[in-house]
C-alpha positions as CSV (number, residue, x, y, z in Angstrom):
1,M,141.9,139.9,93.9
2,N,143.2,138.3,97.1
3,T,142.1,139.6,100.4
4,I,145.0,141.8,101.7
5,Y,146.4,141.0,105.1
6,N,148.7,143.8,106.2
7,F,151.4,142.5,108.7
8,S,153.0,145.9,109.1
9,A,154.4,146.7,112.6
10,G,152.9,150.2,112.4
11,P,151.0,152.0,111.1
12,A,149.1,148.7,111.2
13,M,146.0,147.0,110.1
14,L,142.7,148.3,111.3
15,H,139.5,146.4,111.6
16,P,137.3,147.0,108.6
17,S,134.5,148.5,110.7
18,V,137.0,151.1,112.0
19,V,138.0,152.1,108.5
20,K,134.4,152.3,107.3
21,A,133.3,154.4,110.3
22,T,136.2,156.8,110.0
23,S,135.7,157.1,106.2
24,D,132.0,157.9,106.7
25,A,132.9,160.5,109.4
26,T,135.1,162.4,106.9
27,V,132.0,163.1,104.9
28,E,129.5,163.5,107.7
29,F,129.7,162.9,111.4
30,N,126.6,161.6,113.3
31,D,124.0,163.4,111.1
32,T,125.5,166.8,111.8
33,G,125.8,167.7,108.2
34,M,129.5,168.4,108.7
35,S,132.7,166.4,108.3
36,L,134.4,165.5,111.5
37,M,137.6,167.0,110.1
38,E,136.0,170.5,110.0
39,M,134.2,170.4,113.4
40,S,135.5,172.4,116.4
41,H,137.1,170.2,119.0
42,R,135.0,172.2,121.5
43,S,131.7,171.4,119.8
44,Q,129.4,169.1,121.8
45,P,129.5,166.2,119.3
46,V,133.3,166.1,119.4
47,V,133.4,166.5,123.2
48,D,130.9,163.7,123.6
49,M,133.0,161.5,121.3
50,V,136.2,162.1,123.2
51,N,134.4,161.5,126.5
52,E,133.0,158.2,125.1
53,T,136.6,157.2,124.1
54,E,137.8,157.8,127.6
55,Y,134.9,155.7,128.9
56,L,135.9,152.8,126.6
57,V,139.5,153.0,127.8
58,R,138.4,152.9,131.4
59,K,136.0,150.1,130.8
60,L,138.3,147.9,128.8
61,L,141.3,148.4,131.1
62,K,139.3,148.4,134.4
63,L,140.7,151.8,135.4
64,T,140.0,153.1,138.9
65,D,139.1,156.7,139.5
66,D,142.6,157.7,140.6
67,Y,143.9,157.3,137.0
68,R,143.5,160.0,134.4
69,V,143.3,159.3,130.7
70,L,144.9,161.7,128.2
71,F,144.9,161.9,124.4
72,L,148.1,163.6,123.4
73,Q,150.3,164.1,120.4
74,G,153.9,163.4,119.5
75,G,153.9,159.6,119.7
76,A,155.7,157.5,122.3
77,S,158.8,159.4,121.3
78,L,157.6,162.6,122.9
79,Q,156.8,160.6,126.1
80,F,160.4,159.5,126.3
81,C,161.3,163.0,127.3
82,M,158.0,164.2,128.8
83,I,158.1,161.4,131.5
84,P,161.5,162.3,133.0
85,M,160.7,166.0,132.5
86,N,157.6,165.7,134.8
87,L,158.7,162.9,137.1
88,L,162.5,163.2,137.6
89,R,164.6,165.9,139.1
90,K,168.3,166.4,138.5
91,D,169.1,165.0,141.9
92,Q,166.9,161.9,141.5
93,T,167.5,158.5,139.9
94,A,165.2,156.5,137.6
95,D,165.6,152.8,136.8
96,Y,165.3,151.7,133.2
97,T,165.3,148.3,131.5
98,N,166.9,148.0,128.1
99,T,165.2,145.5,125.9
100,G,165.5,147.1,122.5
101,T,165.7,150.2,120.3
102,W,162.7,152.0,121.9
103,S,164.0,151.3,125.4
104,Q,167.4,152.7,124.5
105,K,165.8,155.9,123.1
106,A,163.8,156.3,126.3
107,I,167.0,155.9,128.3
108,N,168.8,158.5,126.2
109,E,166.1,161.1,126.8
110,A,165.9,160.4,130.5
111,K,169.6,161.0,131.0
112,I,169.0,164.7,130.0
113,Y,166.9,165.2,133.1
114,G,168.3,163.1,135.9
115,N,170.3,160.1,136.8
116,V,169.5,156.9,135.0
117,N,170.4,153.4,136.2
118,V,170.0,150.7,133.5
119,V,168.9,147.8,135.7
120,S,169.0,145.1,133.0
121,S,169.8,144.8,129.3
122,S,169.6,142.1,126.6
123,K,171.7,144.1,124.2
124,D,174.4,141.4,124.4
125,S,172.2,139.0,122.3
126,N,170.8,141.7,120.0
127,Y,167.7,141.8,122.3
128,T,166.5,138.2,121.8
129,Y,165.4,137.7,125.4
130,I,163.8,139.5,128.3
131,P,166.3,139.9,131.3
132,K,165.4,138.1,134.5
133,E,167.8,139.8,136.9
134,F,167.7,143.5,137.9
135,D,170.2,145.7,139.6
136,Q,167.6,148.3,140.9
137,S,168.4,151.4,142.8
138,D,167.4,151.8,146.5
139,N,165.8,155.1,145.9
140,A,164.6,155.1,142.2
141,R,161.8,157.4,141.4
142,Y,160.3,154.9,139.0
143,L,161.1,151.7,137.0
144,H,160.6,152.0,133.2
145,L,160.1,149.2,130.8
146,T,158.9,148.5,127.2
147,S,156.2,145.9,127.5
148,N,156.5,144.5,124.0
149,N,159.5,145.0,121.6
150,T,158.2,145.6,118.1
151,I,161.5,145.1,116.3
152,Y,162.9,142.1,118.1
153,G,159.7,140.2,119.0
154,T,160.1,139.9,122.7
155,Q,157.5,140.6,125.4
156,W,157.3,140.8,129.1
157,S,155.2,137.8,130.3
158,S,155.1,139.3,133.8
159,F,156.2,142.6,135.1
160,P,158.9,143.2,137.7
161,S,158.2,145.1,141.0
162,P,160.1,148.2,141.9
163,K,162.6,147.7,144.7
164,N,161.7,151.1,146.3
165,E,158.3,150.9,148.0
166,T,157.5,154.5,147.0
167,S,158.5,153.9,143.3
168,F,156.1,152.7,140.5
169,L,156.2,151.2,137.1
170,V,156.2,153.2,133.9
171,A,155.6,151.4,130.7
172,D,155.7,152.0,127.0
173,M,152.8,149.7,125.8
174,S,152.6,151.0,122.3
175,S,152.5,147.7,120.6
176,D,150.5,145.5,123.0
177,I,148.1,147.6,124.9
178,F,144.5,146.1,124.8
179,S,146.0,142.8,123.5
180,R,146.1,141.1,126.9
181,E,144.9,141.6,130.5
182,F,147.2,143.1,133.1
183,D,146.8,144.7,136.6
184,I,146.7,148.5,136.1
185,S,147.4,149.1,139.8
186,D,151.0,148.0,139.3
187,F,151.6,151.1,137.1
188,G,152.0,154.8,137.8
189,L,152.0,155.7,134.1
190,I,151.4,153.9,130.8
191,Y,151.8,155.4,127.4
192,A,151.1,154.1,123.9
193,G,151.3,155.4,120.4
194,A,148.0,154.5,118.7
195,Q,149.3,153.4,115.3
196,K,150.1,149.8,116.2
197,N,147.1,148.3,118.1
198,I,144.4,150.8,118.6
199,G,144.2,153.3,115.7
200,P,146.1,155.4,113.2
201,A,149.1,157.6,113.8
202,G,148.5,161.0,115.4
203,V,147.3,160.3,118.9
204,T,149.1,159.0,121.9
205,L,147.2,157.4,124.8
206,V,148.6,158.3,128.3
207,I,147.2,156.8,131.5
208,I,148.6,158.3,134.6
209,K,147.9,158.0,138.3
210,E,147.4,161.6,139.5
211,S,149.1,161.0,142.8
212,I,152.6,160.7,141.2
213,L,152.4,164.3,139.9
214,K,153.6,165.9,143.2
215,N,156.6,168.1,143.3
216,I,156.9,168.6,139.6
217,P,159.8,170.8,138.5
218,K,158.7,174.4,138.0
219,E,160.6,175.1,134.8
220,I,158.7,172.7,132.5
221,P,156.9,174.5,129.6
222,T,153.2,174.6,130.0
223,M,152.5,172.3,127.0
224,M,154.8,169.6,128.4
225,Q,153.2,169.4,131.8
226,Y,150.8,166.5,132.4
227,K,148.9,168.7,134.8
228,T,148.1,171.0,132.0
229,H,146.4,168.3,129.9
230,I,144.6,166.8,132.9
231,K,143.2,170.2,133.9
232,K,142.1,170.9,130.3
233,E,140.9,167.2,129.7
234,S,143.1,166.8,126.6
235,M,141.8,170.0,125.1
236,F,144.7,172.4,126.0
237,N,145.3,172.7,122.3
238,T,143.4,171.2,119.3
239,P,143.6,167.4,119.7
240,P,143.9,165.0,116.7
241,V,140.1,164.5,116.5
242,M,140.0,162.1,113.5
243,S,142.7,159.9,115.1
244,I,140.8,159.9,118.4
245,Y,137.6,158.9,116.6
246,A,139.4,156.0,114.9
247,V,140.6,154.9,118.4
248,N,137.0,155.2,119.6
249,R,135.7,152.9,116.9
250,S,138.5,150.4,117.5
251,L,137.8,150.2,121.2
252,Y,134.0,150.0,120.5
253,W,134.7,147.0,118.2
254,L,137.0,145.4,120.9
255,D,134.3,145.9,123.5
256,S,131.6,144.4,121.2
257,I,133.5,141.1,120.8
258,G,134.1,140.6,124.5
259,G,136.8,143.0,125.5
260,V,140.5,142.4,126.3
261,S,140.0,138.9,127.8
262,E,138.4,137.6,124.7
263,M,141.0,139.3,122.5
264,E,143.9,137.8,124.5
265,T,142.5,134.4,123.8
266,K,142.3,135.1,120.1
267,N,145.8,136.7,120.1
268,R,147.4,133.7,121.8
269,A,145.7,131.3,119.4
270,K,147.0,133.2,116.4
271,A,150.5,133.4,117.8
272,K,150.5,129.7,118.7
273,K,149.6,128.7,115.1
274,L,152.4,130.8,113.6
275,Y,155.1,129.8,116.1
276,E,154.2,126.2,115.6
277,E,154.6,126.5,111.9
278,I,158.0,128.2,112.2
279,E,159.2,125.4,114.4
280,R,157.9,122.7,112.1
281,N,159.0,124.3,108.8
282,S,162.4,123.2,107.7
283,L,163.1,126.6,106.1
284,F,162.5,128.9,109.0
285,R,163.4,129.6,112.6
286,C,162.6,132.2,115.2
287,P,165.7,133.8,116.9
288,V,163.8,134.8,120.1
289,N,164.1,133.0,123.4
290,Q,161.0,130.7,123.6
291,D,159.9,132.0,127.0
292,D,160.0,135.6,125.9
293,R,158.3,135.5,122.5
294,S,155.8,138.2,121.6
295,I,152.2,137.4,120.7
296,M,152.1,140.7,118.7
297,N,155.3,140.8,116.6
298,I,156.8,137.5,115.4
299,P,160.2,137.7,113.7
300,F,161.5,134.7,111.8
301,V,164.5,134.1,109.5
302,F,165.6,131.4,107.0
303,N,167.6,128.5,108.5
304,D,169.9,128.7,105.5
305,N,171.3,131.6,103.6
306,L,168.4,131.9,101.1
307,E,167.4,135.1,99.3
308,E,164.5,136.8,101.2
309,L,163.0,138.8,98.3
310,P,161.5,135.8,96.4
311,F,159.7,134.7,99.6
312,L,158.4,138.2,100.2
313,E,157.1,138.3,96.6
314,F,155.6,134.8,96.9
315,C,153.7,136.1,100.0
316,K,152.6,139.3,98.3
317,D,151.1,137.3,95.4
318,R,148.9,135.7,98.1
319,G,147.8,139.0,99.6
320,L,150.3,138.9,102.5
321,Y,151.9,142.3,102.7
322,T,154.6,144.0,104.7
323,L,156.4,140.9,106.0
324,K,160.0,142.3,105.6
325,G,161.8,142.3,109.0
326,H,163.3,145.5,110.5
327,R,166.6,146.5,108.9
328,S,168.5,145.9,112.2
329,V,167.3,142.3,112.4
330,G,166.6,141.2,108.8
331,G,164.5,138.2,107.8
332,F,160.8,138.5,108.2
333,R,158.3,139.9,110.8
334,A,154.6,139.2,111.1
335,S,152.8,141.7,113.2
336,I,149.5,140.1,114.3
337,Y,147.8,142.9,116.3
338,N,144.2,142.8,117.5
339,A,142.8,143.7,114.0
340,M,144.6,140.8,112.3
341,P,142.1,138.0,111.8
342,E,143.0,134.4,112.3
343,A,142.4,133.9,108.6
344,G,145.4,136.1,107.9
345,V,147.7,133.9,110.0
346,D,146.2,130.8,108.4
347,T,147.0,132.2,104.9
348,L,150.6,133.0,106.0
349,V,151.0,129.5,107.4
350,Q,149.8,128.0,104.2
351,A,152.2,130.2,102.2
352,M,155.1,129.0,104.3
353,Q,154.1,125.4,103.8
354,D,153.7,125.9,100.0
355,Y,157.1,127.7,99.8
356,E,158.7,124.8,101.7
357,S,157.3,122.2,99.2
358,K,158.3,124.2,96.0
């Protein structure tokens, strides 16, 4: 049987060591005689594991002490409302960039809680580029962006600065966190659903500068307050322990191979190979503006009106799974997150060449 390379946009491929460790922990965790699934989240082995996971997040992202690390639930989708609920009053304005479906969802939720100024949008081209001009508010509470757009294959190569000196950046980094280096000090809050680049579904990583949590509206439910989860160290309610452990093992593996810097080098090399083949191959093209192309999610389409299913089946026969593009875009999409080895990209490139020569 061929080696299976899963190009799914999420839930996505995990490194084999992560799958093995998580599988073992379902039977017995760290010689405790118990499955991790049945252990109390307040037991010392679990508390130690969660603390170690936070340590790895801090080490890999070079977090300073003024940032707090939370492991929450509800995915990035819950953060779309939790952020304005905590950070935006009815009489305040937040700036948002619109670069895709998830940006739009975040905008829609924020409008419930305060004024929203959409400072830029690439909707006019079906989100095939990252805007370069911004109409920011003078008094915006924060500037929100989606660092990588999973569906459309665009990615911010550099981040804009808020116009208001007291403002800060907020970013949905669900699909590219830990894939490349960036300066954490530019951000007041970062959030990421784990199921794309750091683990399975079920846990959401939130990194927040504690100083931005002043003058929080009083009417927020306890469960929805960041301060609640900071005070209880992500243990206000039972956390998704198994998912956090998978994140732990994923970050442990990342650290063991040289950290984010080394991973960025690998990711850029993988993306370069695939983009070069798309450009070379007479059958395919990439619809994304060249300067804004993602190194995580690479969409491509046929140059001519060819049937897509035969190519997908051709790839599947070679162990290349989940290459169908999102329904709003069509064509194909290769998600090459951290866990995707270069061999997977090489196999896809070879399949594209073989299909061209049929």
